[in-house]
C-alpha positions in Angstrom: 21.2 5.8 -5.5 21.7 3.6 -2.4 18.0 4.2 -1.5 17.0 3.0 -5.0 19.0 -0.2 -4.6 17.6 -0.8 -1.1 14.0 -0.2 -2.4 14.5 -2.7 -5.3 16.0 -5.3 -3.0 13.0 -4.9 -0.7 10.6 -5.1 -3.6 12.3 -8.3 -4.7 11.9 -9.8 -1.2 8.2 -8.9 -1.1 7.4 -10.2 -4.6 9.3 -13.4 -3.8 7.2 -13.8 -0.7 4.0 -13.2 -2.6 5.0 -15.7 -5.2 5.4 -18.5 -2.6 2.3 -17.6 -0.6 -1.0 -19.2 -1.3 -3.4 -17.3 -3.5 -6.0 -16.8 -0.8 -3.5 -15.3 1.6 -2.2 -13.0 -1.1 -5.7 -11.9 -2.1 -6.7 -11.3 1.6 -3.6 -9.1 2.2 -4.3 -7.2 -1.0 -7.9 -6.6 0.1 -6.6 -5.3 3.4 -4.2 -2.9 1.7 -6.9 -1.7 -0.7 -9.3 -0.9 2.2 -6.5 0.8 4.1 -5.6 3.0 1.0 -9.3 3.8 0.4 -9.8 4.9 4.0 -6.6 7.1 3.8 -7.8 8.7 0.5 -11.2 9.4 2.0 -9.8 11.0 5.1 -7.4 13.1 3.0 -10.2 14.3 0.8 -12.4 15.2 3.7 -9.5 17.0 5.5 -8.7 19.0 2.4 -12.3 20.0 1.9 -12.4 21.3 5.5 -9.2 23.2 5.3 -10.1 24.8 1.9 -13.5 25.9 3.2 -12.0 28.0 6.0 
């Protein structure tokens, strides 16, 4: 329960920061996160394909 409260507080801080940041900064950071997640997903897919083939 304490973890959930801490996560919600952190989410509130992050969303508050995004609300006050300029739109181009927010969009730039969002694009960086999307690229980071896409690279991670691609690496995981390739890794699982290699481990399942052996």
